[in-house]
N, CA and C of each residue as an Amber inpcrd file, in Angstrom:
protein
   309
-219.6080000  98.1980000  72.8670000-219.9520000  96.8990000  73.4180000
-219.3690000  95.8120000  72.5150000-218.7850000  94.8120000  73.1330000
-218.1950000  93.7240000  72.3660000-219.2510000  92.6810000  72.0070000
-218.8150000  91.6390000  71.3550000-219.7080000  90.5570000  70.9420000
-220.3470000  89.9160000  72.1750000-221.6690000  89.7550000  72.2150000
-222.3630000  89.2620000  73.4210000-222.3010000  87.7340000  73.5760000
-221.1170000  87.2120000  73.8450000-220.9260000  85.7640000  73.9450000
-221.7630000  85.1720000  75.0770000-221.7920000  85.8370000  76.2180000
-222.5370000  85.2990000  77.3590000-224.0370000  85.2550000  77.0880000
-224.5630000  86.2730000  76.4390000-225.9950000  86.2660000  76.1080000
-226.3220000  85.1460000  75.1280000-225.4590000  84.9370000  74.1600000
-225.6870000  83.8600000  73.1970000-225.6560000  82.5100000  73.9120000
-224.6890000  82.3370000  74.8330000-224.6360000  81.0880000  75.6010000
-225.8830000  80.9060000  76.4570000-226.3750000  81.9830000  77.0210000
-227.5460000  81.9210000  77.8910000-228.8010000  81.5150000  77.1300000
-228.9750000  82.0570000  75.9250000-230.2050000  81.8240000  75.1750000
-230.1220000  80.6600000  74.1770000-228.9540000  80.0790000  73.9730000
-228.8030000  78.9700000  73.0290000-229.7100000  77.7790000  73.3400000
-229.7990000  77.3100000  74.5820000-230.7050000  76.1750000  74.8490000
-232.1700000  76.5000000  74.5560000-232.5980000  77.7110000  74.8630000
-233.9860000  78.0950000  74.5810000-234.2430000  78.1460000  73.0790000
-233.2930000  78.6530000  72.3280000-233.4420000  78.7010000  70.8740000
-233.4830000  77.2820000  70.3070000-232.6480000  76.3960000  70.8440000
-232.6820000  74.9990000  70.4200000-234.0230000  74.3440000  70.7050000
-234.5980000  74.6400000  71.8660000-235.9160000  74.0890000  72.2050000
-236.9910000  74.6210000  71.2680000-236.8890000  75.8890000  70.9000000
-237.8550000  76.4710000  69.9640000-237.7200000  75.8140000  68.5890000
-236.4840000  75.6010000  68.1470000-236.2620000  74.9390000  66.8540000
-236.8740000  73.5400000  66.8690000-236.6690000  72.8020000  67.9450000
-237.2430000  71.4550000  68.0460000-238.7650000  71.5220000  68.0390000
-239.3260000  72.4960000  68.7470000-240.7850000  72.6340000  68.7930000
-241.3660000  72.9860000  67.4280000-240.5990000  73.6920000  66.6040000
-241.0880000  74.1040000  65.2910000-240.9050000  73.0390000  64.2100000
-240.1700000  71.9790000  64.5170000-240.0110000  70.9010000  63.5370000
-241.3470000  70.2040000  63.3250000-241.6380000  69.8970000  62.0740000
-242.8970000  69.2390000  61.7360000-242.7500000  67.7300000  61.9200000
-243.3480000  67.2000000  62.9540000-243.3020000  65.7740000  63.2840000
-241.8680000  65.2420000  63.2170000-241.0110000  65.7390000  64.1000000
-239.6010000  65.3420000  64.0360000-239.3880000  63.9010000  64.4790000
-238.4210000  63.2720000  63.8610000-238.0250000  61.9320000  64.2930000
-237.1140000  62.0770000  65.5150000-236.8840000  60.9680000  66.1750000
-236.0170000  60.9800000  67.3430000-234.6000000  61.4040000  66.9500000
-234.1480000  60.9920000  65.7860000-232.8180000  61.3650000  65.3040000
-232.7160000  62.8720000  65.0580000-233.7710000  63.4730000  64.5050000
-233.7600000  64.9160000  64.2700000-233.6790000  65.6780000  65.5870000
-234.4660000  65.2530000  66.5560000-234.4570000  65.9220000  67.8570000
-233.0830000  65.8040000  68.5000000-232.5080000  64.6240000  68.4550000
-231.1730000  64.4300000  69.0320000-230.1160000  65.2430000  68.2910000
-230.2320000  65.3150000  66.9750000-229.2760000  66.0970000  66.1930000
-229.3370000  67.5770000  66.5130000-230.5370000  68.1140000  66.6110000
-230.6900000  69.5340000  66.9560000-230.1850000  69.7830000  68.3740000
-230.5250000  68.8920000  69.3000000-230.0580000  69.0400000  70.6810000
-228.5360000  68.9960000  70.7520000-227.9290000  68.0920000  70.0000000
-226.4700000  67.9990000  69.9790000-225.8480000  69.2530000  69.3690000
-226.4210000  69.7540000  68.2940000-225.8800000  70.9510000  67.6420000
-225.8990000  72.1520000  68.5870000-227.0060000  72.3600000  69.2670000
-227.1100000  73.5180000  70.1430000-226.2850000  73.3450000  71.4170000
-226.1780000  72.1270000  71.9260000-225.3310000  71.9240000  73.1030000
-223.8520000  72.0570000  72.7310000-223.4870000  71.6130000  71.5330000
-222.1110000  71.8100000  71.0620000-221.7890000  73.2880000  70.8680000
-222.7590000  74.0510000  70.3780000-222.5450000  75.4900000  70.2230000
-222.2590000  76.1360000  71.5770000-223.0350000  75.7900000  72.5880000
-222.7920000  76.3250000  73.9320000-221.4160000  75.9170000  74.4450000
-221.0570000  74.6560000  74.2350000-219.7530000  74.1820000  74.6940000
-218.6150000  74.8970000  73.9720000-218.7360000  75.0600000  72.6680000
-217.6790000  75.7390000  71.9130000-217.5420000  77.1980000  72.3290000
-218.6510000  77.8460000  72.6410000-218.5770000  79.2200000  73.1370000
-217.8860000  79.2710000  74.4990000-218.1390000  78.2900000  75.3510000
-217.4660000  78.2760000  76.6510000-215.9720000  77.9720000  76.4950000
-215.6160000  77.1340000  75.5280000-214.1930000  76.8880000  75.2450000
-213.5360000  78.1740000  74.7420000-214.2280000  78.9010000  73.8790000
-213.7170000  80.1910000  73.4050000-213.4690000  81.1330000  74.5820000
-214.4420000  81.2190000  75.4980000-214.2670000  82.0740000  76.6740000
-213.0670000  81.6320000  77.5000000-212.8980000  80.3380000  77.6550000
-211.7770000  79.8030000  78.4270000-210.4420000  80.1850000  77.7900000
-210.3810000  80.1500000  76.4670000-209.1340000  80.4590000  75.7620000
-208.7910000  81.9410000  75.8610000-209.7670000  82.8160000  75.6770000
-209.4740000  84.2510000  75.6390000-209.5890000  84.9290000  77.0000000
-209.9580000  84.2040000  78.0400000-210.0790000  84.7730000  79.3810000
-208.7030000  85.2090000  79.8720000-208.6040000  86.4320000  80.3720000
-207.3450000  86.9750000  80.8830000-207.2130000  86.6040000  82.3600000
-206.4090000  85.5890000  82.6480000-206.2830000  85.0930000  84.0160000
-205.5410000  86.0520000  84.9360000-204.8100000  87.0010000  84.3830000
-204.0710000  87.9600000  85.2050000-204.9490000  89.1180000  85.6650000
-206.1400000  89.2120000  85.1410000-207.0430000  90.3170000  85.4680000
-208.1180000  89.8240000  86.4430000-208.1630000  90.3760000  87.6590000
-209.1870000  89.9410000  88.6130000-210.5560000  90.5340000  88.2810000
-211.5800000  89.9250000  88.8150000-212.9300000  90.4590000  88.6410000
-213.6260000  89.9190000  87.4080000-214.7200000  90.5900000  87.0910000
-215.5720000  90.1660000  85.9790000-214.9580000  90.5360000  84.6320000
-215.1890000  89.6540000  83.6610000-214.7880000  89.9130000  82.2850000
-215.9650000  89.6020000  81.3780000-215.8830000  90.0260000  80.1510000
-216.9370000  89.8240000  79.1470000-218.2760000  90.3730000  79.6450000
-218.2290000  91.4840000  80.3440000-219.4550000  92.0470000  80.9090000
-220.3620000  92.6030000  79.8240000-221.6390000  92.3600000  80.0120000
-222.6800000  92.8860000  79.1280000-223.6850000  93.6040000  80.0210000
-223.8580000  94.8810000  79.7690000-224.7950000  95.6750000  80.5650000
-225.7630000  96.3540000  79.6160000-227.0380000  96.1360000  79.8600000
-228.0840000  96.7440000  79.0480000-229.1110000  97.3490000  79.9880000
-229.3060000  98.6490000  79.8860000-230.2960000  99.3210000  80.7160000
-231.6800000  98.8540000  80.2790000-232.4330000  98.2760000  81.2050000
-233.7160000  97.6820000  80.8610000-234.8650000  98.6080000  81.2210000
-235.0440000  98.8880000  82.4840000-236.0780000  99.8160000  82.9450000
-235.4070000 100.9080000  83.7730000-234.9770000 101.9830000  83.1290000
-234.2250000 103.0100000  83.8490000-235.0300000 103.6950000  84.9550000
-236.3450000 103.7290000  84.8240000-237.1700000 104.3890000  85.8390000
-237.0300000 103.7250000  87.2060000-236.8020000 102.4200000  87.2120000
-236.6480000 101.7230000  88.4900000-235.2150000 101.2300000  88.7100000
-234.3160000 101.6080000  87.8220000-232.9090000 101.2400000  87.9540000
-232.6130000  99.7870000  87.6260000-233.4310000  99.1810000  86.7910000
-233.2610000  97.7780000  86.4270000-232.4090000  97.6580000  85.1670000
-231.5070000  96.6700000  85.1790000-230.6670000  96.4570000  84.0030000
-230.3690000  94.9720000  83.8400000-229.9910000  94.6090000  82.6320000
-229.5690000  93.2520000  82.2740000-228.0540000  93.2770000  82.3310000
-227.4710000  92.5110000  83.2360000-226.0300000  92.5810000  83.4520000
-225.4740000  91.1640000  83.5760000-224.5860000  90.8090000  82.6720000
-223.9060000  89.5140000  82.7120000-222.4030000  89.7460000  82.7600000
-221.7130000  88.8530000  83.4130000-220.2640000  88.8810000  83.4710000
-219.7790000  87.5290000  83.9510000-218.5090000  87.2660000  83.7720000
-217.9700000  85.9700000  84.1840000-216.6140000  86.1900000  84.8450000
-216.3920000  85.4720000  85.9520000-215.0930000  85.5120000  86.6120000
-214.4490000  84.1290000  86.5080000-213.3150000  83.9500000  87.1460000
-212.5610000  82.7080000  86.9890000-213.3030000  81.4580000  87.4140000
-213.9470000  81.4860000  88.5850000-214.6290000  80.2840000  89.0690000
-215.8840000  79.9940000  88.2490000-216.6200000  81.0290000  87.8790000
-217.8210000  80.7880000  87.0700000-217.4550000  80.3590000  85.6510000
-216.2860000  80.7460000  85.1820000-215.8160000  80.2770000  83.8730000
-215.6120000  78.7630000  83.8880000-214.9670000  78.2640000  84.9410000
-214.7530000  76.8210000  85.0630000-216.0870000  76.0900000  85.1790000
-217.0030000  76.6250000  85.9850000-218.3140000  75.9890000  86.1500000
-219.1050000  75.9890000  84.8380000-219.0010000  77.0660000  84.0850000
-219.6820000  77.1450000  82.7900000-219.1060000  76.1210000  81.8160000
-217.8010000  76.0090000  81.7940000-217.1490000  75.0290000  80.9200000
-217.5820000  73.6060000  81.2830000-217.5990000  73.2900000  82.5680000
-218.0150000  71.9520000  83.0000000-219.4890000  71.6930000  82.7010000
-220.3310000  72.6860000  82.9330000-221.7660000  72.5190000  82.6900000
-222.0610000  72.2780000  81.2170000-221.4200000  73.0400000  80.3430000
-221.6760000  72.8530000  78.9140000-221.0930000  71.5330000  78.4140000
-219.9590000  71.1060000  78.9800000-219.3940000  69.7980000  78.6260000
-220.3410000  68.6780000  79.0520000-220.8780000  68.7700000  80.2580000
-221.8230000  67.7550000  80.7320000-223.0740000  67.7490000  79.8600000
-223.5140000  68.9260000  79.4140000-224.6740000  68.9910000  78.5200000
-224.4490000  68.2160000  77.2330000-223.2730000  68.3670000  76.6380000
-222.9420000  67.6260000  75.4120000-222.8960000  66.1270000  75.7040000
-222.2820000  65.7580000  76.8170000-222.1940000  64.3350000  77.1690000
-223.5690000  63.7240000  77.4200000-224.4580000  64.4720000  78.0410000
-225.8140000  63.9750000  78.2930000-226.5410000  63.7070000  76.9800000
-226.4030000  64.6260000  76.0260000-227.0520000  64.4200000  74.7280000
-226.4560000  63.2020000  74.0280000-225.1420000  63.0490000  74.0870000
-224.5050000  61.8930000  73.4450000-224.9110000  60.5790000  74.1070000
-225.0480000  60.5680000  75.4210000-225.4480000  59.3460000  76.1270000
-226.8830000  58.9680000  75.7790000-227.7160000  59.9480000  75.4590000
-229.1110000  59.6530000  75.1210000-229.2400000  58.9670000  73.7620000
-228.1760000  58.9700000  72.9890000-228.2140000  58.3470000  71.6760000
-228.2930000  56.8710000  71.8890000
């Protein structure tokens, strides 16, 4: 299994929210800084995916499959194709812009 870039991108906002919740009486600047850091991390990961994505290969790439409950055939499965790659890049870019506009 390769590096789980998609899982990290998926859970980055939740981890950022947990970090903000654990701050002891955070100032508005601290909250904005943490939000910007975690949104930038998501954006940079999506830029990385965009750069290393093989456009000549059809179908899903960067697939992550984890058997979750084998008794019922349930699994955790992530993958990204060309159109979802563009949407992910745009979504993470908008996330960074939203945090910057809130400043």
